[in-house]
ROLUMPA-431188 format. One record per residue: residue in three letters; x, y, z of N, C-alpha, C in turn. Coordinates in steps of 0.1 Angstrom, whole numbers, plus 5000, padded with zeros to 4 digits. Layout:
# residues N
+------+------+------+------+------+------+------+------+------+------+
| vopa |  n.u |  n.v |  n.w | ca.u | ca.v | ca.w |  c.u |  c.v |  c.w |
+------+------+------+------+------+------+------+------+------+------+
|  ALA |    X |    Y |    Z |    X |    Y |    Z |    X |    Y |    Z |
...
+------+------+------+------+------+------+------+------+------+------+
END
This chain:
# residues 175
+------+------+------+------+------+------+------+------+------+------+
| vopa |  n.u |  n.v |  n.w | ca.u | ca.v | ca.w |  c.u |  c.v |  c.w |
+------+------+------+------+------+------+------+------+------+------+
|  UNK | 5007 | 4990 | 5001 | 4998 | 4999 | 5003 | 5009 | 5014 | 4997 |
|  UNK | 5000 | 5020 | 4992 | 5016 | 5037 | 4987 | 5012 | 5047 | 4998 |
|  UNK | 5018 | 5055 | 5003 | 5014 | 5064 | 5007 | 5004 | 5070 | 5008 |
|  UNK | 5000 | 5072 | 4995 | 4987 | 5080 | 4989 | 4975 | 5076 | 4998 |
|  UNK | 4974 | 5059 | 4991 | 4961 | 5052 | 4995 | 4966 | 5050 | 5008 |
|  UNK | 4973 | 5050 | 5019 | 4973 | 5051 | 5035 | 4965 | 5066 | 5039 |
|  UNK | 4971 | 5078 | 5029 | 4961 | 5090 | 5032 | 4948 | 5086 | 5032 |
|  UNK | 4949 | 5089 | 5020 | 4932 | 5083 | 5015 | 4927 | 5076 | 5025 |
|  UNK | 4926 | 5065 | 5030 | 4920 | 5053 | 5039 | 4918 | 5062 | 5048 |
|  UNK | 4929 | 5074 | 5061 | 4929 | 5074 | 5069 | 4918 | 5084 | 5067 |
|  UNK | 4916 | 5093 | 5062 | 4910 | 5106 | 5058 | 4896 | 5103 | 5059 |
|  UNK | 4896 | 5092 | 5050 | 4879 | 5084 | 5048 | 4874 | 5082 | 5060 |
|  UNK | 4886 | 5075 | 5067 | 4879 | 5064 | 5082 | 4880 | 5073 | 5094 |
|  UNK | 4888 | 5088 | 5093 | 4884 | 5095 | 5104 | 4884 | 5107 | 5097 |
|  UNK | 4870 | 5111 | 5101 | 4863 | 5120 | 5093 | 4870 | 5135 | 5099 |
|  UNK | 4872 | 5137 | 5109 | 4875 | 5146 | 5118 | 4890 | 5151 | 5108 |
|  UNK | 4893 | 5149 | 5099 | 4907 | 5153 | 5092 | 4899 | 5159 | 5080 |
|  UNK | 4891 | 5155 | 5077 | 4884 | 5159 | 5064 | 4874 | 5172 | 5061 |
|  UNK | 4875 | 5175 | 5076 | 4865 | 5189 | 5077 | 4873 | 5204 | 5078 |
|  UNK | 4886 | 5208 | 5072 | 4890 | 5216 | 5077 | 4881 | 5228 | 5073 |
|  UNK | 4877 | 5229 | 5059 | 4877 | 5239 | 5053 | 4857 | 5242 | 5049 |
|  UNK | 4851 | 5233 | 5052 | 4839 | 5230 | 5051 | 4831 | 5240 | 5055 |
|  UNK | 4821 | 5249 | 5048 | 4811 | 5255 | 5059 | 4797 | 5249 | 5067 |
|  UNK | 4798 | 5258 | 5078 | 4782 | 5250 | 5086 | 4772 | 5247 | 5080 |
|  UNK | 4764 | 5240 | 5073 | 4755 | 5243 | 5070 | 4737 | 5240 | 5076 |
|  UNK | 4740 | 5244 | 5084 | 4729 | 5246 | 5095 | 4737 | 5250 | 5111 |
|  UNK | 4726 | 5261 | 5116 | 4738 | 5262 | 5130 | 4738 | 5251 | 5139 |
|  UNK | 4731 | 5240 | 5141 | 4725 | 5230 | 5145 | 4739 | 5219 | 5145 |
|  UNK | 4747 | 5221 | 5135 | 4757 | 5213 | 5130 | 4775 | 5221 | 5132 |
|  UNK | 4770 | 5235 | 5137 | 4781 | 5239 | 5135 | 4789 | 5239 | 5153 |
|  UNK | 4786 | 5228 | 5161 | 4789 | 5228 | 5174 | 4800 | 5212 | 5166 |
|  UNK | 4796 | 5202 | 5156 | 4804 | 5195 | 5150 | 4812 | 5200 | 5141 |
|  UNK | 4807 | 5203 | 5136 | 4818 | 5215 | 5123 | 4830 | 5225 | 5135 |
|  UNK | 4829 | 5227 | 5142 | 4836 | 5236 | 5150 | 4849 | 5228 | 5160 |
|  UNK | 4843 | 5216 | 5162 | 4848 | 5203 | 5170 | 4858 | 5197 | 5162 |
|  UNK | 4853 | 5190 | 5147 | 4863 | 5187 | 5137 | 4875 | 5194 | 5134 |
|  UNK | 4871 | 5206 | 5133 | 4883 | 5218 | 5126 | 4889 | 5218 | 5141 |
|  UNK | 4888 | 5213 | 5151 | 4893 | 5221 | 5163 | 4907 | 5206 | 5162 |
|  UNK | 4898 | 5194 | 5163 | 4905 | 5186 | 5161 | 4921 | 5178 | 5151 |
|  UNK | 4915 | 5187 | 5141 | 4925 | 5182 | 5130 | 4934 | 5194 | 5130 |
|  UNK | 4930 | 5210 | 5137 | 4948 | 5210 | 5146 | 4951 | 5205 | 5154 |
|  UNK | 4941 | 5198 | 5167 | 4953 | 5194 | 5172 | 4969 | 5193 | 5176 |
|  UNK | 4978 | 5203 | 5185 | 4991 | 5201 | 5184 | 4996 | 5180 | 5182 |
|  UNK | 4989 | 5171 | 5191 | 4990 | 5159 | 5194 | 4979 | 5152 | 5197 |
|  UNK | 4979 | 5138 | 5189 | 4964 | 5133 | 5186 | 4970 | 5119 | 5185 |
|  UNK | 4959 | 5108 | 5192 | 4958 | 5095 | 5190 | 4947 | 5092 | 5183 |
|  UNK | 4943 | 5082 | 5174 | 4933 | 5081 | 5168 | 4932 | 5060 | 5172 |
|  UNK | 4921 | 5058 | 5176 | 4919 | 5040 | 5174 | 4910 | 5034 | 5167 |
|  UNK | 4910 | 5030 | 5161 | 4902 | 5025 | 5150 | 4896 | 5009 | 5153 |
|  UNK | 4881 | 5009 | 5150 | 4880 | 4998 | 5154 | 4865 | 4995 | 5145 |
|  UNK | 4865 | 4978 | 5137 | 4856 | 4980 | 5129 | 4850 | 4968 | 5129 |
|  UNK | 4840 | 4968 | 5134 | 4829 | 4955 | 5139 | 4833 | 4943 | 5129 |
|  UNK | 4836 | 4943 | 5118 | 4838 | 4934 | 5100 | 4851 | 4928 | 5100 |
|  UNK | 4859 | 4938 | 5109 | 4874 | 4932 | 5109 | 4877 | 4923 | 5119 |
|  UNK | 4883 | 4914 | 5121 | 4890 | 4907 | 5136 | 4901 | 4916 | 5139 |
|  UNK | 4903 | 4910 | 5155 | 4918 | 4921 | 5161 | 4909 | 4933 | 5169 |
|  UNK | 4896 | 4935 | 5169 | 4892 | 4946 | 5176 | 4900 | 4960 | 5174 |
|  UNK | 4904 | 4974 | 5182 | 4902 | 4984 | 5180 | 4915 | 4981 | 5178 |
|  UNK | 4926 | 4992 | 5172 | 4934 | 4991 | 5170 | 4940 | 5009 | 5173 |
|  UNK | 4952 | 5008 | 5173 | 4960 | 5022 | 5173 | 4966 | 5024 | 5161 |
|  UNK | 4960 | 5035 | 5147 | 4964 | 5035 | 5137 | 4965 | 5042 | 5131 |
|  UNK | 4967 | 5056 | 5139 | 4977 | 5073 | 5136 | 4976 | 5080 | 5149 |
|  UNK | 4992 | 5085 | 5148 | 4998 | 5095 | 5157 | 5000 | 5105 | 5151 |
|  UNK | 4999 | 5117 | 5152 | 4997 | 5131 | 5151 | 5008 | 5139 | 5160 |
|  UNK | 5018 | 5146 | 5157 | 5025 | 5149 | 5164 | 5026 | 5167 | 5156 |
|  UNK | 5029 | 5178 | 5156 | 5027 | 5185 | 5153 | 5024 | 5186 | 5138 |
|  UNK | 5035 | 5186 | 5124 | 5031 | 5185 | 5115 | 5037 | 5174 | 5107 |
|  UNK | 5038 | 5159 | 5117 | 5043 | 5144 | 5113 | 5029 | 5137 | 5119 |
|  UNK | 5027 | 5125 | 5109 | 5014 | 5115 | 5110 | 5021 | 5102 | 5109 |
|  UNK | 5022 | 5096 | 5117 | 5027 | 5077 | 5117 | 5009 | 5070 | 5114 |
|  UNK | 5014 | 5061 | 5110 | 5002 | 5058 | 5100 | 5003 | 5044 | 5104 |
|  UNK | 4993 | 5035 | 5106 | 4999 | 5022 | 5106 | 4981 | 5015 | 5101 |
|  UNK | 4977 | 5009 | 5093 | 4964 | 5002 | 5089 | 4966 | 4990 | 5091 |
|  UNK | 4957 | 4978 | 5091 | 4958 | 4968 | 5094 | 4950 | 4960 | 5092 |
|  UNK | 4949 | 4947 | 5081 | 4935 | 4942 | 5079 | 4938 | 4926 | 5084 |
|  UNK | 4922 | 4924 | 5086 | 4924 | 4911 | 5094 | 4934 | 4908 | 5104 |
|  UNK | 4933 | 4918 | 5111 | 4939 | 4925 | 5130 | 4954 | 4921 | 5126 |
|  UNK | 4960 | 4920 | 5110 | 4977 | 4922 | 5110 | 4980 | 4935 | 5109 |
|  UNK | 4988 | 4941 | 5117 | 4991 | 4955 | 5109 | 5001 | 4957 | 5103 |
|  UNK | 5003 | 4976 | 5097 | 5012 | 4973 | 5090 | 5022 | 4977 | 5092 |
|  UNK | 5030 | 4982 | 5090 | 5043 | 4985 | 5093 | 5038 | 5005 | 5095 |
|  UNK | 5048 | 5015 | 5109 | 5043 | 5022 | 5105 | 5045 | 5033 | 5095 |
|  UNK | 5039 | 5044 | 5089 | 5046 | 5051 | 5079 | 5044 | 5064 | 5084 |
|  UNK | 5058 | 5075 | 5084 | 5055 | 5083 | 5085 | 5054 | 5095 | 5070 |
|  UNK | 5046 | 5104 | 5073 | 5039 | 5113 | 5069 | 5042 | 5124 | 5072 |
|  UNK | 5039 | 5132 | 5064 | 5033 | 5147 | 5064 | 5022 | 5153 | 5069 |
|  UNK | 5014 | 5157 | 5083 | 5004 | 5160 | 5085 | 4993 | 5167 | 5076 |
|  UNK | 5003 | 5174 | 5065 | 4991 | 5186 | 5064 | 4992 | 5177 | 5049 |
|  UNK | 4999 | 5167 | 5044 | 4996 | 5161 | 5037 | 4982 | 5150 | 5035 |
|  UNK | 4984 | 5149 | 5050 | 4977 | 5139 | 5056 | 4968 | 5146 | 5053 |
|  UNK | 4966 | 5157 | 5054 | 4951 | 5166 | 5059 | 4944 | 5166 | 5042 |
|  UNK | 4952 | 5171 | 5035 | 4952 | 5178 | 5023 | 4945 | 5161 | 5014 |
|  UNK | 4947 | 5154 | 5016 | 4941 | 5139 | 5005 | 4930 | 5142 | 5011 |
|  UNK | 4922 | 5144 | 5024 | 4917 | 5139 | 5031 | 4902 | 5148 | 5026 |
|  UNK | 4909 | 5162 | 5024 | 4901 | 5174 | 5024 | 4894 | 5171 | 5006 |
|  UNK | 4905 | 5169 | 5005 | 4901 | 5169 | 4985 | 4888 | 5155 | 4982 |
|  UNK | 4888 | 5145 | 4994 | 4882 | 5136 | 4988 | 4867 | 5140 | 5000 |
|  UNK | 4871 | 5151 | 5007 | 4854 | 5151 | 5012 | 4851 | 5169 | 5007 |
|  UNK | 4857 | 5170 | 4996 | 4848 | 5184 | 4993 | 4838 | 5185 | 4990 |
|  UNK | 4823 | 5176 | 4989 | 4814 | 5180 | 4986 | 4804 | 5172 | 4994 |
|  UNK | 4817 | 5172 | 5007 | 4806 | 5166 | 5014 | 4795 | 5172 | 5024 |
|  UNK | 4786 | 5171 | 5028 | 4779 | 5186 | 5038 | 4770 | 5177 | 5047 |
|  UNK | 4768 | 5182 | 5061 | 4769 | 5175 | 5073 | 4748 | 5184 | 5071 |
|  UNK | 4740 | 5171 | 5079 | 4723 | 5177 | 5079 | 4724 | 5173 | 5088 |
|  UNK | 4710 | 5171 | 5096 | 4698 | 5172 | 5102 | 4707 | 5167 | 5117 |
|  UNK | 4719 | 5179 | 5118 | 4723 | 5179 | 5132 | 4717 | 5179 | 5145 |
|  UNK | 4713 | 5171 | 5157 | 4708 | 5173 | 5167 | 4713 | 5165 | 5177 |
|  UNK | 4715 | 5179 | 5190 | 4718 | 5177 | 5205 | 4718 | 5165 | 5208 |
|  UNK | 4722 | 5154 | 5213 | 4716 | 5143 | 5221 | 4717 | 5145 | 5234 |
|  UNK | 4726 | 5156 | 5240 | 4727 | 5162 | 5255 | 4740 | 5160 | 5260 |
|  UNK | 4742 | 5154 | 5274 | 4755 | 5155 | 5272 | 4756 | 5142 | 5285 |
|  UNK | 4768 | 5135 | 5284 | 4771 | 5116 | 5289 | 4782 | 5116 | 5293 |
|  UNK | 4785 | 5108 | 5301 | 4797 | 5106 | 5307 | 4806 | 5093 | 5295 |
|  UNK | 4817 | 5098 | 5291 | 4825 | 5090 | 5284 | 4839 | 5086 | 5292 |
|  UNK | 4844 | 5075 | 5290 | 4855 | 5072 | 5298 | 4859 | 5084 | 5313 |
|  UNK | 4851 | 5087 | 5317 | 4854 | 5090 | 5332 | 4847 | 5108 | 5330 |
|  UNK | 4850 | 5113 | 5312 | 4847 | 5126 | 5308 | 4834 | 5127 | 5307 |
|  UNK | 4828 | 5143 | 5308 | 4815 | 5149 | 5301 | 4818 | 5153 | 5292 |
|  UNK | 4811 | 5151 | 5284 | 4811 | 5151 | 5268 | 4796 | 5156 | 5263 |
|  UNK | 4794 | 5163 | 5251 | 4786 | 5165 | 5248 | 4778 | 5156 | 5237 |
|  UNK | 4770 | 5147 | 5231 | 4770 | 5142 | 5217 | 4759 | 5144 | 5210 |
|  UNK | 4764 | 5140 | 5196 | 4754 | 5146 | 5187 | 4752 | 5139 | 5179 |
|  UNK | 4740 | 5138 | 5175 | 4736 | 5126 | 5153 | 4740 | 5135 | 5150 |
|  UNK | 4739 | 5129 | 5136 | 4739 | 5141 | 5124 | 4743 | 5128 | 5110 |
|  UNK | 4741 | 5132 | 5102 | 4738 | 5129 | 5088 | 4749 | 5131 | 5076 |
|  UNK | 4757 | 5123 | 5071 | 4761 | 5134 | 5061 | 4754 | 5127 | 5044 |
|  UNK | 4760 | 5136 | 5036 | 4754 | 5131 | 5021 | 4763 | 5137 | 5013 |
|  UNK | 4768 | 5134 | 5002 | 4781 | 5144 | 4991 | 4776 | 5142 | 4977 |
|  UNK | 4780 | 5147 | 4972 | 4777 | 5151 | 4958 | 4778 | 5136 | 4946 |
|  UNK | 4763 | 5133 | 4942 | 4765 | 5120 | 4932 | 4776 | 5122 | 4921 |
|  UNK | 4781 | 5112 | 4916 | 4792 | 5109 | 4908 | 4802 | 5119 | 4909 |
|  UNK | 4801 | 5121 | 4918 | 4818 | 5130 | 4924 | 4829 | 5115 | 4933 |
|  UNK | 4836 | 5107 | 4922 | 4844 | 5102 | 4930 | 4855 | 5102 | 4941 |
|  UNK | 4857 | 5089 | 4952 | 4866 | 5091 | 4960 | 4855 | 5098 | 4971 |
|  UNK | 4840 | 5099 | 4975 | 4832 | 5107 | 4982 | 4831 | 5094 | 4989 |
|  UNK | 4831 | 5101 | 5002 | 4826 | 5096 | 5015 | 4806 | 5094 | 5014 |
|  UNK | 4804 | 5079 | 5015 | 4789 | 5073 | 5016 | 4786 | 5077 | 5026 |
|  UNK | 4772 | 5079 | 5029 | 4764 | 5079 | 5043 | 4754 | 5072 | 5044 |
|  UNK | 4753 | 5059 | 5048 | 4736 | 5050 | 5047 | 4730 | 5052 | 5061 |
|  UNK | 4730 | 5066 | 5068 | 4720 | 5066 | 5083 | 4733 | 5075 | 5089 |
|  UNK | 4726 | 5073 | 5105 | 4729 | 5085 | 5116 | 4742 | 5080 | 5113 |
|  UNK | 4749 | 5092 | 5122 | 4767 | 5090 | 5130 | 4764 | 5097 | 5139 |
|  UNK | 4769 | 5092 | 5151 | 4767 | 5101 | 5160 | 4789 | 5104 | 5163 |
|  UNK | 4788 | 5114 | 5170 | 4799 | 5123 | 5175 | 4802 | 5128 | 5190 |
|  UNK | 4812 | 5128 | 5193 | 4818 | 5127 | 5214 | 4823 | 5135 | 5212 |
|  UNK | 4821 | 5149 | 5221 | 4826 | 5163 | 5221 | 4829 | 5161 | 5231 |
|  UNK | 4845 | 5170 | 5240 | 4848 | 5168 | 5252 | 4848 | 5183 | 5252 |
|  UNK | 4845 | 5190 | 5268 | 4844 | 5204 | 5274 | 4854 | 5210 | 5265 |
|  UNK | 4867 | 5206 | 5259 | 4876 | 5213 | 5258 | 4871 | 5218 | 5238 |
|  UNK | 4866 | 5214 | 5232 | 4858 | 5208 | 5219 | 4865 | 5201 | 5212 |
|  UNK | 4868 | 5195 | 5217 | 4880 | 5182 | 5207 | 4873 | 5173 | 5202 |
|  UNK | 4869 | 5163 | 5197 | 4860 | 5151 | 5195 | 4868 | 5138 | 5201 |
|  UNK | 4862 | 5132 | 5209 | 4868 | 5119 | 5214 | 4863 | 5109 | 5210 |
|  UNK | 4853 | 5106 | 5202 | 4848 | 5093 | 5195 | 4839 | 5095 | 5183 |
|  UNK | 4837 | 5087 | 5172 | 4830 | 5088 | 5163 | 4826 | 5077 | 5162 |
|  UNK | 4811 | 5074 | 5164 | 4805 | 5060 | 5155 | 4804 | 5060 | 5138 |
|  UNK | 4808 | 5057 | 5127 | 4804 | 5057 | 5116 | 4783 | 5055 | 5113 |
|  UNK | 4781 | 5058 | 5107 | 4764 | 5054 | 5100 | 4764 | 5041 | 5099 |
|  UNK | 4756 | 5034 | 5104 | 4754 | 5020 | 5100 | 4763 | 5011 | 5107 |
|  UNK | 4773 | 5015 | 5123 | 4778 | 5005 | 5125 | 4788 | 5003 | 5123 |
|  UNK | 4794 | 5007 | 5108 | 4809 | 5005 | 5102 | 4817 | 5004 | 5107 |
|  UNK | 4818 | 5013 | 5119 | 4830 | 5011 | 5127 | 4830 | 5025 | 5128 |
|  UNK | 4841 | 5029 | 5143 | 4842 | 5037 | 5150 | 4859 | 5038 | 5154 |
|  UNK | 4861 | 5058 | 5155 | 4874 | 5063 | 5159 | 4872 | 5070 | 5174 |
|  UNK | 4881 | 5065 | 5185 | 4888 | 5071 | 5194 | 4896 | 5077 | 5191 |
|  UNK | 4895 | 5088 | 5199 | 4906 | 5097 | 5200 | 4915 | 5102 | 5214 |
|  UNK | 4927 | 5105 | 5215 | 4930 | 5107 | 5228 | 4943 | 5117 | 5227 |
|  UNK | 4942 | 5128 | 5237 | 4952 | 5141 | 5233 | 4965 | 5138 | 5243 |
|  UNK | 4963 | 5131 | 5251 | 4973 | 5133 | 5265 | 4987 | 5121 | 5261 |
|  UNK | 4998 | 5126 | 5263 | 5010 | 5117 | 5267 | 5011 | 5113 | 5251 |
|  UNK | 5014 | 5122 | 5239 | 5014 | 5113 | 5226 | 5029 | 5116 | 5224 |
|  UNK | 5034 | 5099 | 5220 | 5046 | 5100 | 5217 | 5048 | 5096 | 5201 |
|  UNK | 5059 | 5096 | 5195 | 5058 | 5090 | 5185 | 5067 | 5073 | 5184 |
|  UNK | 5053 | 5065 | 5176 | 5057 | 5048 | 5176 | 5073 | 5047 | 5176 |
|  UNK | 5077 | 5039 | 5186 | 5088 | 5026 | 5187 | 5093 | 5021 | 5175 |
+------+------+------+------+------+------+------+------+------+------+
END
């Protein structure tokens, strides 16, 4: 798998990296868009991916520090080696893949405790322009958990296709 396809896969799996310059489509979607933008700009983060249809459970797949991203994908429970790449290039790849994506039907579900912290939970749908290659396809309602600091803590993809968990403390490059 080459770096471009890794970047594209990560961008599509972790929607937060793909929403840097999209306008808010409705006032009720603004908290989601603001959190996605803040998360994409966070100085350091780890992302853990869980895909129910894949064996192996949750796995760390992205570490981002400054303008460096370390990415490891896995299929069938086997992880690929860490690949180092430019974080800005990763964001650009993801942004390109989501140019026509819009958020709609955003709804606050209220506060909730997640891993001992208070978060705000939202539900939303996304829609893309038909006929645009490489777009994220939506098939239902997705959920997002946003911390009091405005950063995304978790995202569940529509239809139970997967989940991404985010951590921001003590982030270090892989060994």
